[in-house]
C-alpha positions in Angstrom: 16.6 53.8 -13.3 14.3 54.7 -10.0 14.9 54.7 -6.5 12.7 55.1 -3.4 14.3 56.7 -0.8 13.2 56.7 2.7 14.4 59.4 5.4 15.8 58.5 9.0 13.3 54.8 9.3 12.2 55.6 13.7 11.7 52.6 15.4 8.6 50.1 15.3 6.3 53.2 13.8 8.9 53.1 11.5 9.1 50.2 10.1 5.4 49.3 10.3 5.3 51.9 8.3 7.5 51.0 5.5 6.4 47.6 5.4 3.4 48.1 5.7 2.9 50.4 2.9 6.2 49.7 0.3 4.4 46.6 -2.3 2.3 49.0 -2.7 4.7 51.8 -3.4 6.7 50.2 -5.7 3.7 48.7 -7.6 3.0 52.9 -8.3 5.8 54.5 -9.2 8.3 51.4 -10.6 10.8 51.5 -8.6 14.5 49.7 -9.0 16.3 50.2 -6.4 14.7 50.7 -2.4 16.8 52.7 0.1 16.2 54.1 3.9 18.2 55.0 6.1 18.7 52.4 9.1 19.9 54.6 11.9 16.7 54.2 14.5 15.4 51.3 13.3 15.6 50.1 17.1 14.2 52.2 18.8 15.1 54.9 17.8 19.0 53.8 19.1 20.8 51.6 15.9 20.1 48.8 14.1 20.2 45.4 15.4 20.5 42.5 13.5 16.7 41.5 12.7 15.2 44.8 11.9 16.8 45.1 9.7 16.5 42.4 8.2 13.1 42.8 8.8 13.0 45.1 6.1 15.7 43.9 3.6 12.5 40.4 4.2 10.3 42.6 2.8 12.2 44.1 0.1 14.4 47.0 1.4 17.6 47.4 -1.0 20.2 48.6 0.6 20.6 51.5 3.9 22.8 54.2 4.7 23.4 55.2 8.9 24.6 58.0 10.3 26.1 58.4 14.3 24.3 56.5 16.3 25.5 53.6 13.6 27.0 51.9 16.6 24.3 52.6 19.8 23.5 49.0 20.5 27.3 46.6 21.7 25.1 44.0 20.6 24.7 45.0 17.1 28.6 45.4 16.2 28.9 41.5 15.3 26.7 41.7 13.2 27.4 45.6 11.5 30.8 44.1 10.0 29.1 41.5 8.0 26.3 43.1 6.7 27.1 44.2 2.8 23.8 46.1 2.7 24.4 48.5 5.8 27.2 50.9 4.8 28.9 52.9 8.2 30.3 56.7 7.6 32.5 56.6 4.9 34.8 59.9 6.8 34.5 57.5 10.3 38.2 56.5 10.8 38.2 52.3 9.2 38.8 50.9 11.8 35.0 51.9 12.3 33.2 49.1 12.2 31.0 48.2 8.3 30.8 48.9 5.0 32.8 51.8 3.1 30.0 51.9 0.5 27.9 48.7 -1.4 26.8 48.0 -5.3 23.4 47.2 -5.6 22.7 44.9 -9.0 19.2 44.4 -10.3 17.1 43.4 -12.9 20.9 44.4 -15.4 21.0 48.2 -13.0 23.3 48.8 -11.1 23.6 51.4 -8.1 26.5 52.1 -5.1 25.4 54.0 -2.3 27.1 55.7 -0.1 26.8 56.9 4.1 28.5 60.4 5.1 28.7 62.6 8.4 28.7 66.4 8.5 31.2 68.3 11.3 29.2 70.6 12.0 26.9 70.5 15.4 28.7 66.6 14.5 30.5 64.2 16.9 34.1 64.1 15.7 34.0 62.9 12.1 37.1 63.2 9.3 36.9 65.4 5.9 33.4 64.4 4.5 35.1 66.6 0.9 39.0 64.6 1.4 37.1 60.7 1.9 34.8 61.6 -1.3 37.3 62.5 -3.4 39.3 59.0 -2.0 36.8 57.5 -2.4 35.8 59.2 -6.2 39.4 58.3 -7.8 38.9 54.7 -6.3 35.6 53.5 -7.4 34.1 52.4 -10.9 32.7 56.2 -12.5 30.6 54.6 -14.4 28.3 53.0 -12.3 25.8 55.7 -10.6 26.6 57.0 -7.1 23.6 58.0 -3.8 25.7 60.0 -1.4 23.2 60.8 1.8 24.6 63.5 3.4 23.9 62.5 7.5 23.8 66.0 9.1 23.0 68.6 11.2 24.3 71.9 8.9 22.4 73.3 6.8 25.2 74.6 5.3 26.8 72.8 4.8 24.8 69.6 3.0 24.5 72.4 0.3 27.6 73.2 0.0 28.7 69.9 -0.2 26.2 69.2 -2.8 27.6 71.7 -4.8 31.2 69.5 -4.3 30.0 66.5 -5.3 27.8 67.9 -8.2 28.9 66.1 -11.5 29.9 63.0 -9.9 27.4 61.9 -8.0 23.8 61.3 -8.5 22.0 62.1 -5.5 22.9 63.8 -2.2 20.1 63.4 -0.1 20.5 64.6 3.4 19.1 62.9 6.9 19.8 63.3 10.3 17.6 66.3 11.5 13.8 64.3 10.8 12.3 67.7 9.7 11.4 66.9 5.9 12.6 70.0 3.5 11.4 71.8 0.5 13.7 72.4 -1.6 14.8 69.5 -4.3 16.3 70.6 -7.2 18.3 68.6 -9.8 21.6 70.6 -10.3 22.8 72.4 -13.0 25.8 69.0 -13.2 23.5 66.2 -12.8 22.4 65.7 -9.1 19.8 65.4 -7.3 19.3 67.5 -4.0 17.1 67.8 -0.8 18.3 69.1 2.4 17.1 66.7 4.3 14.5 63.9 3.6 12.8 63.8 7.2 11.9 60.8 9.2 9.4 57.8 8.7 8.2 57.7 12.0 6.1 59.2 14.3 6.0 63.1 13.6 3.5 64.0 16.3 6.0 63.9 19.1 9.7 65.7 19.0 11.4 64.2 16.0 10.6 61.0 17.1 10.4 60.8 20.8 7.4 61.2 23.1 6.8 64.7 23.0 6.3 65.3 26.1 9.3 63.0 27.5 11.8 66.1 25.2 9.6 68.4 27.0 10.2 67.3 30.4 13.6 66.8 29.7 13.9 70.4 28.1 12.1 72.3 31.0 13.8 70.2 34.3 17.7 69.2 32.7 16.7 65.8 34.5 17.5 62.8 32.9 14.8 60.5 32.0 14.1 57.2 29.4 13.5 58.0 25.7 10.4 56.3 24.5 9.5 56.2 21.0 6.0 58.2 19.2 3.9 55.6 18.0 1.2 58.9 16.7 0.5 61.2 14.0 2.9 58.0 11.7 3.9 59.3 8.3 6.3 58.7 5.0 8.7 60.6 5.1 11.0 59.5 1.3 12.1 61.2 -2.2 11.4 59.2 -5.2 14.7 59.7 -8.1 14.9 59.3 -11.1 18.6 58.5 -13.0 19.2 58.5 -16.5 21.0 55.5 -17.2 23.5 56.4 -20.3 24.9 59.9 -18.1 24.2 59.0 -14.7 22.5 62.6 -14.2 19.5 62.6 -12.5 16.2 64.0 -14.4 13.7 64.1 -11.7 13.3 64.3 -7.5 9.7 64.2 -5.3 9.7 64.6 -2.0 6.6 61.6 -0.5 5.7 62.9 3.0 1.9 61.5 3.3 0.3 60.6 7.0 -0.4 56.3 6.9 -1.7 55.4 10.4 -0.2 51.9 11.4 
């Protein structure tokens, strides 16, 4: 089984990159499932029904998220009902959204979940306890991909060791900066600290750099705007042996493409 996972898709340029290049990527790499982190889909702030369904229509099978998932109140009802979208598993159970999603295509199955880190992040319950509770109640014959959405590299790394042998892949998101540490852990879990960002990289993590420089040098409030410059796809390809649910390879994609 081969999975294509797009790092945080940021605003309209990120969506255009996915839509414009997904068919070629699927054909070139013979991809079975396509996933994307969607918490920045709508102009870098949360997700809307329109932006998510656009990516579904063009071939994305499932979505992970993060702490910005609920940034748009008008999307609450949609988030509560959309099965392909997973909320952070370690947020309160009353938080809107699905705890996990099982995809099935051509006789293959894959389950996805999102977890948020606790270090330098908004309040969340323990990802370790949330994972253990979830693991004991799930069908363990189905391979599991975990998006760990966190700020701390140490926390991501520690969590990867914690779920090695259980999760087929532990992919970090949130920092919007792709790391060069992809590997297969001894127990068969594919790991990378951060998949990166699909969107405008001539920016400060997706926002026009002049705006961020003004903010940082003056401390004055200013409206953020999405950057359309230096567009680039950040993603990973993960291969999983379906007889063992162990990952056999993980490959980074870091490709500049104009939109």
